[in-house]
C-alpha positions as CSV (number, residue, x, y, z in Angstrom):
1,X,-50.1,7.5,64.1
2,X,-51.7,4.2,65.2
3,X,-49.4,2.1,67.5
4,X,-51.2,-1.1,66.6
5,X,-50.3,-0.8,62.9
6,X,-46.6,-0.2,63.9
7,X,-46.2,-3.4,65.9
8,X,-48.8,-5.7,64.5
9,X,-50.8,-5.6,67.7
10,X,-48.0,-6.8,69.9
11,X,-48.3,-4.0,72.4
12,X,-52.1,-4.6,72.8
13,X,-51.5,-8.3,73.3
14,X,-48.8,-7.6,75.9
15,X,-51.0,-5.1,77.8
16,X,-53.9,-7.6,77.8
17,X,-51.6,-10.3,79.2
18,X,-50.2,-7.9,81.9
19,X,-53.7,-7.0,83.0
20,X,-54.7,-10.7,83.1
21,X,-51.7,-11.6,85.2
22,X,-52.4,-8.7,87.6
23,X,-56.0,-9.7,87.9
24,X,-55.0,-13.4,88.5
25,X,-56.6,-14.8,85.4
26,X,-55.4,-18.2,84.3
27,X,-55.9,-17.6,80.6
28,X,-56.7,-15.0,78.0
29,X,-58.5,-15.6,74.7
30,X,-56.6,-15.1,71.5
31,X,-57.9,-15.3,68.0
32,X,-55.8,-16.6,65.1
33,X,-57.1,-15.6,61.7
34,X,-57.3,-18.5,59.4
35,X,-56.2,-20.8,62.3
36,X,-52.5,-19.8,61.8
37,X,-50.6,-18.7,64.9
38,X,-47.2,-17.0,64.7
39,X,-44.1,-19.3,64.9
40,X,-43.4,-20.4,68.4
41,X,-46.6,-19.0,69.8
42,X,-47.6,-20.9,73.0
43,X,-50.1,-23.8,72.7
44,X,-53.5,-23.2,74.1
45,X,-56.9,-24.8,74.4
46,X,-59.0,-24.5,71.2
47,X,-62.3,-22.8,72.3
48,X,-64.1,-22.4,69.0
49,X,-63.8,-21.8,65.3
50,X,-65.5,-18.7,64.0
51,X,-67.5,-18.5,60.8
52,X,-64.7,-16.3,59.4
53,X,-62.2,-19.1,60.0
54,X,-60.7,-17.5,63.1
55,X,-59.6,-20.1,65.7
56,X,-60.1,-18.9,69.3
57,X,-57.6,-20.2,71.9
58,X,-57.3,-19.9,75.7
59,X,-53.6,-19.4,76.4
60,X,-51.7,-18.7,79.6
61,X,-50.8,-15.0,79.7
62,X,-47.3,-15.5,81.2
63,X,-46.4,-17.9,78.4
64,X,-47.6,-15.3,75.9
65,X,-45.5,-12.6,77.6
66,X,-42.4,-14.9,77.5
67,X,-43.0,-15.5,73.8
68,X,-43.4,-11.8,73.1
69,X,-40.2,-11.0,75.1
70,X,-38.2,-13.6,73.1
71,X,-39.6,-12.4,69.8
72,X,-38.9,-8.7,70.5
73,X,-35.5,-9.4,72.1
74,X,-34.3,-11.1,68.9
75,X,-35.6,-8.2,66.8
76,X,-33.8,-5.6,69.0
77,X,-30.5,-7.4,69.4
């Protein structure tokens, strides 16, 4: 069973953010297909728009972790 299909990639995003924080990186790159980010997702700097319509953003990993925590806490509670 693929864990990414179960959570929509949330676990992979959280792991990327955790590694970025541990490594001291100020941002991570996140792609939003069709330019649509999930509700409440942290704002970031638009880096580029791909030929497939994906918008690539640089976002602060701690803000993404806080967003993921709030999103999963609501679902669990």
